[in-house]
C-alpha positions in Angstrom: -50.3 6.3 58.4 -52.5 8.4 56.3 -55.9 9.1 56.6 -58.5 6.4 55.1 -59.4 7.5 51.5 -60.3 6.5 48.2 -58.1 7.1 45.3 -59.9 7.6 41.8 -57.5 7.1 39.0 -60.2 8.4 36.7 -59.9 11.7 37.9 -56.1 11.6 37.3 -54.1 12.8 34.3 -52.3 10.1 32.1 -48.6 11.0 31.9 -46.4 9.3 29.2 -44.0 6.9 31.1 -42.3 5.4 27.9 -43.2 4.8 24.2 -46.4 3.2 24.3 -46.8 3.1 28.1 -48.6 5.8 29.7 -49.6 6.0 33.6 -52.0 7.3 36.0 -50.1 7.8 39.3 -50.5 8.8 42.8 -48.0 9.1 46.4 -49.7 6.9 49.2 -47.8 7.2 52.4 -44.6 7.3 50.7 -45.5 4.6 47.5 -46.4 5.4 44.2 -49.2 3.8 43.2 -50.3 3.6 39.6 -52.6 2.3 36.7 -49.9 1.8 33.8 -51.4 1.1 30.2 -49.4 -0.9 27.8 -50.2 -0.4 24.6 -50.6 -3.1 21.7 -46.7 -4.2 21.2 -45.1 -1.8 23.9 -42.4 -2.9 25.9 -39.8 -1.4 28.2 -36.2 -1.1 26.6 -34.6 0.1 30.0 -34.3 -2.5 33.0 -35.7 -1.5 36.4 -34.4 -2.7 39.7 -37.4 -1.4 41.8 -39.8 -3.9 43.0 -43.3 -3.9 42.4 -46.8 -5.5 43.6 -49.2 -5.8 40.7 -52.2 -7.1 39.5 -53.6 -7.4 35.9 -56.8 -5.4 35.1 -56.9 -6.7 31.5 -54.7 -8.1 28.7 -51.6 -9.8 29.5 -48.1 -8.6 31.0 -44.5 -10.5 30.6 -41.5 -9.6 32.6 -38.0 -10.2 31.5 -35.4 -10.4 34.1 -31.7 -9.6 33.3 -30.2 -12.7 34.8 -32.0 -15.0 31.9 -34.3 -16.7 34.8 -37.7 -17.4 33.1 -40.0 -14.7 32.1 -42.9 -14.3 34.7 -46.1 -13.7 32.7 -49.6 -12.8 34.4 -53.0 -12.6 32.6 -55.8 -10.6 33.9 -57.6 -11.4 37.1 -53.8 -12.5 38.1 -51.9 -10.7 40.8 -47.7 -10.7 40.8 -45.0 -9.7 42.8 -41.4 -8.5 41.5 -38.9 -8.2 44.4 -36.5 -5.0 44.3 -33.0 -6.5 42.4 -30.9 -5.9 45.4 -32.6 -9.1 47.1 -31.3 -11.1 44.2 -34.3 -10.8 42.2 -32.6 -9.4 39.1 -33.7 -6.1 37.3 -36.8 -6.5 35.1 -38.7 -5.3 32.2 -42.4 -5.6 31.0 -44.1 -6.1 27.8 -47.4 -6.2 26.5 -48.4 -9.8 25.5 -51.9 -9.2 24.6 -53.0 -8.8 20.9 -54.5 -5.4 22.4 -53.5 -3.2 25.4 -53.0 -4.4 28.7 -53.8 -2.3 32.2 -52.1 -3.0 35.2 -52.5 -1.6 38.8 -48.9 -1.3 40.2 -47.8 -0.1 44.0 -43.6 0.0 43.8 -42.0 -1.0 46.3 -38.7 0.5 45.9 -37.2 -1.4 49.1 
């Protein structure tokens, strides 16, 4: 286990993650921790098979699944879990469902 520490996302540079989507990210004990911001109307084109644990800081996010199951929606103040696709959850992709930017805190769970 790593030493106790703080992660100050404000000190990290934004990187472009996809068109209209940017992230501030750091590795903590082998997992990616990220502050992710979807601009107004932004969505991902590619399906993701990694799992994620997340919290919506502001806005609304909607995740679609490639197996046509019901979308998962989360709004500010809500946490969510996206299991990895190999566990039968289906691959997912997110889109901003808010009238302005949506900001999330994510911890990737690739297992």
